[in-house]
N, C-alpha and C positions, 0 to 999 in steps of 0.2 A: 190145749186150750183153743177154743174157737172164738173168733171176733167177728161181729157183724160190721161190715165195712160201710153200711148205709147205702145210699144211692143218690141219683140225680133227678128224682121225681117220678121215675118210671117203675116198672116191675122187675127189671133184670139188672143184676150187678155181678160182674165176673172179674175175679182177680187172676191175672196170668203169671205174675212173678212177684217174689218177695226178696228183699235183701237182708243183710245182717242187722240193719237198723229198724227192721219191721216196717219198712215202707213197701207199699204194694202198688203195682202198675196193673191197669186193667181197662175195662170199658163198662159203661152202664147206660141204660136207656133213660131218656127224659120223658116227661109227661106227654110230649108230642110224639113219642115213639122213635126218635132219632137215637143213635148210639154215639156217645162221646167218650174220648179217652179221659182217664182220671189217674190221680195219684192219691193214695191214702197214706197220711203221715201224721204223727202226733195226735191221733184220735179223730182226725177229720178228713173228709174227702174233698179234693180240688178238681173241678171240671177244667180240663186243658183246652177245651174248644175256644174260649176267648183268646188265649195265647196263640193258638194255631191260626185262627182267623186273622189276628193282627199281623202275624208273620207272613201268612200266605197272601194277604191282601184280597181275599175273596171269601164268599160264604162257604163254610164247610158243611158238607152233607152228613158225613159221619167220620168218626175217628176211633182209634183204639191204641192203647199203650201195651206193648207186649213184654217188655223187659225193663229192669231197673238195676243199675250197678251199685257198688258200695258207696259211690260218691253221690248217688241219687239221680244220676243221669238216666233219662227215660228214652227208649226208642219205640217207635210205633209207625202208624200210617194214618193218612187222612185222605178224604176225597173232596175235591172242589168242583164247582161248575165253572167251566171255561167258556164264556159266551163268544170268545174270539175264534173258536174252533168248532164249527157246526158239525164236522165229521166225527168228532169225539169230544162231546161237551163235558163229560165227566173225566177228570184226571185223578189218578191215585198217586200219592207221593209218600215217601218215607220221611221220617223226621227224627232228630235227636234234640232233646230239650235238656238244658243244664240248669241246675238249681243255684240260687244265691240267696243268702239270708233266709233260708227256709222256703223260698218261693222259686218257681221256675221262671227265669228271667230271659232266657233266649231260646230260640228255636230255629234250626237250620234244616232245610231239605237236604237230602243226600246230594242233589245236583249242586247246591251251594258249597257243600263240603269238598266236592271234587274239584271245584274251580280254584 
């Protein structure tokens, strides 16, 4: 069986991983052409960029979700603009997002996990 995951307003939607609960992690383009991480669950697609931006405290250029485990935890990466570092203004970070009540409620960078 094939399921159309939908999208985030753009022309591209890619699922990278699926778990036993039929939740899918991936990335999709927006109408503006940016790529955002998403989770598809219970027949709907959720854009993770608002969660990522809230946790990162900076505008996210692009993101992608690459894997999802049986608990619905998602791992992926995002890129932010860091105006405090003119030598490397774009930073790429990995993340893990944890679900609660059907929604992803927390997001940590791998740097935070190591601390």
